[in-house]
NUKE-887506 format. One record per residue (C-alpha): z, x, y; residue in one letter. Coordinates in nm, 3 decimals, always signed. Layout:
% NUKE-887506
Z_X_Y_A
...
//
This chain:
% NUKE-887506
-1.511_-1.045_+1.146_X
-1.391_-0.743_+0.968_X
-1.203_-0.730_+0.681_X
-0.841_-0.607_+0.596_X
-0.613_-0.566_+0.374_X
-0.239_-0.608_+0.426_X
+0.025_-0.403_+0.155_X
+0.383_-0.544_+0.195_X
+0.692_-0.344_+0.135_X
+0.939_-0.502_-0.083_X
+0.756_-0.844_-0.208_X
+0.834_-0.979_-0.573_X
+0.779_-1.353_-0.683_X
+1.125_-1.389_-0.645_X
+1.151_-1.301_-0.220_X
+0.777_-1.449_-0.138_X
+0.590_-1.750_-0.257_X
+0.239_-1.628_-0.234_X
+0.077_-1.943_-0.074_X
+0.351_-1.898_+0.152_X
+0.285_-1.574_+0.226_X
-0.074_-1.674_+0.290_X
+0.023_-1.966_+0.511_X
+0.210_-1.688_+0.741_X
-0.090_-1.485_+0.766_X
-0.301_-1.800_+0.856_X
-0.100_-1.914_+1.107_X
-0.091_-1.580_+1.293_X
-0.532_-1.660_+1.298_X
-0.606_-1.449_+1.053_X
-0.890_-1.637_+0.820_X
-1.039_-1.591_+0.476_X
-0.693_-1.529_+0.391_X
-0.636_-1.447_+0.017_X
-0.275_-1.276_-0.190_X
-0.396_-1.023_-0.464_X
-0.155_-1.055_-0.739_X
+0.223_-1.128_-0.672_X
+0.300_-0.794_-0.514_X
+0.234_-0.846_-0.146_X
-0.100_-0.787_-0.114_X
-0.287_-0.980_+0.160_X
-0.657_-0.933_+0.244_X
-0.799_-1.142_+0.547_X
-1.039_-1.141_+0.805_X
-0.946_-1.081_+1.161_X
-1.068_-0.975_+1.517_X
-1.123_-0.628_+1.524_X
-0.804_-0.434_+1.668_X
-0.557_-0.145_+1.616_X
-0.455_-0.152_+1.247_X
-0.037_-0.133_+1.423_X
-0.134_-0.425_+1.608_X
-0.253_-0.634_+1.330_X
+0.097_-0.531_+1.138_X
+0.333_-0.625_+1.420_X
+0.140_-0.972_+1.456_X
+0.141_-1.071_+1.068_X
+0.524_-0.960_+1.068_X
+0.595_-1.178_+1.372_X
+0.424_-1.454_+1.181_X
+0.605_-1.388_+0.879_X
+0.950_-1.368_+1.013_X
+0.893_-1.706_+1.208_X
+0.742_-1.871_+0.899_X
+0.928_-1.739_+0.640_X
+1.245_-1.649_+0.823_X
+1.202_-1.262_+0.743_X
+0.952_-1.010_+0.710_X
+0.824_-0.752_+0.561_X
+0.720_-0.369_+0.608_X
+0.346_-0.399_+0.682_X
+0.080_-0.142_+0.601_X
-0.327_-0.286_+0.728_X
-0.604_-0.098_+0.610_X
-0.965_-0.168_+0.667_X
-1.137_-0.335_+0.338_X
-1.387_-0.056_+0.422_X
-1.164_+0.218_+0.468_X
-0.985_+0.148_+0.100_X
-1.358_+0.126_+0.008_X
-1.449_+0.518_+0.114_X
-1.105_+0.625_-0.028_X
-1.212_+0.478_-0.425_X
-1.524_+0.571_-0.378_X
-1.429_+0.949_-0.280_X
-1.232_+0.909_-0.660_X
-0.986_+1.185_-0.516_X
-0.793_+1.173_-0.889_X
-1.075_+1.380_-1.049_X
-0.999_+1.705_-0.886_X
-0.662_+1.703_-1.081_X
-0.595_+1.764_-1.414_X
-0.410_+1.477_-1.510_X
-0.219_+1.416_-1.844_X
-0.336_+1.137_-2.104_X
-0.150_+0.848_-1.993_X
-0.083_+0.901_-1.645_X
-0.078_+0.652_-1.400_X
-0.240_+0.701_-1.031_X
-0.081_+0.568_-0.727_X
-0.139_+0.492_-0.379_X
+0.112_+0.545_-0.124_X
+0.021_+0.382_+0.215_X
+0.193_+0.592_+0.511_X
+0.270_+0.412_+0.892_X
+0.101_+0.730_+1.031_X
-0.067_+1.023_+0.943_X
+0.223_+1.311_+0.898_X
+0.251_+1.605_+1.194_X
+0.241_+1.848_+0.948_X
+0.227_+1.775_+0.582_X
+0.564_+1.868_+0.386_X
+0.555_+2.153_+0.109_X
+0.436_+1.936_-0.190_X
+0.729_+1.969_-0.470_X
+0.588_+2.080_-0.807_X
+0.607_+1.824_-1.123_X
+0.951_+1.613_-1.109_X
+1.022_+1.432_-1.459_X
+0.644_+1.340_-1.527_X
+0.559_+1.280_-1.150_X
+0.382_+1.455_-0.939_X
+0.249_+1.401_-0.556_X
-0.081_+1.533_-0.515_X
-0.215_+1.553_-0.223_X
-0.242_+1.346_+0.146_X
-0.566_+1.239_+0.292_X
-0.467_+1.087_+0.570_X
-0.238_+0.837_+0.592_X
-0.234_+0.795_+0.173_X
-0.052_+0.994_-0.005_X
-0.171_+1.082_-0.372_X
+0.029_+1.051_-0.654_X
+0.061_+1.042_-1.056_X
+0.314_+0.998_-1.286_X
+0.327_+0.977_-1.685_X
+0.563_+0.673_-1.757_X
+0.886_+0.722_-1.895_X
+1.213_+0.549_-2.012_X
+1.362_+0.736_-1.696_X
+1.205_+0.485_-1.461_X
+1.004_+0.487_-1.147_X
+1.122_+0.848_-1.085_X
+0.827_+0.864_-0.875_X
+0.902_+0.657_-0.610_X
+1.221_+0.855_-0.537_X
+1.024_+1.174_-0.473_X
+0.813_+1.003_-0.256_X
+1.071_+0.886_-0.053_X
+1.254_+1.212_-0.072_X
+0.917_+1.383_+0.054_X
+0.812_+1.081_+0.325_X
+1.122_+0.877_+0.370_X
+1.160_+0.522_+0.291_X
+0.890_+0.333_+0.535_X
+0.615_+0.328_+0.301_X
+0.447_+0.102_-0.004_X
+0.294_+0.203_-0.324_X
+0.051_+0.055_-0.512_X
-0.134_+0.144_-0.791_X
-0.485_+0.271_-0.791_X
-0.627_-0.024_-1.020_X
-0.427_-0.252_-0.794_X
-0.637_-0.053_-0.480_X
-0.923_-0.108_-0.602_X
-0.873_-0.501_-0.708_X
-0.739_-0.581_-0.354_X
-1.060_-0.345_-0.217_X
-1.270_-0.613_-0.436_X
//
């Protein structure tokens, strides 16, 4: 059975316990379910299906088991590994200490928006299919890159650090 990763928007240890989240995925019929970190990353095996169908199935199971749902973005582990192997950040000159992030979109943009320049140390670098690659330099202003991403792509997104994507794909 193929392995998948589900990235959930808005999950924190305060609003979802990882064992309960894993059980919700198991009740949906997924196997080998494992949560990674405490920020809504779930790795699981399931029958080959369209990612949108897997997302709906996971969201329905969360609603039934937890009484709430989180916007879900499913990607095959193989696709994540291919993204990691391509090392897309190496094509950009990033400042020392820059954090690399991946934002997951529900669908590939019909047309690429004009990408803004750097804003307070945050920069959208490129779009690869349904993934947006960005970098930011941490500052006292907080996560300004999220405002930049949401202004460009809307709020129906979820973002992970490059290191988190790497941990999930393992």
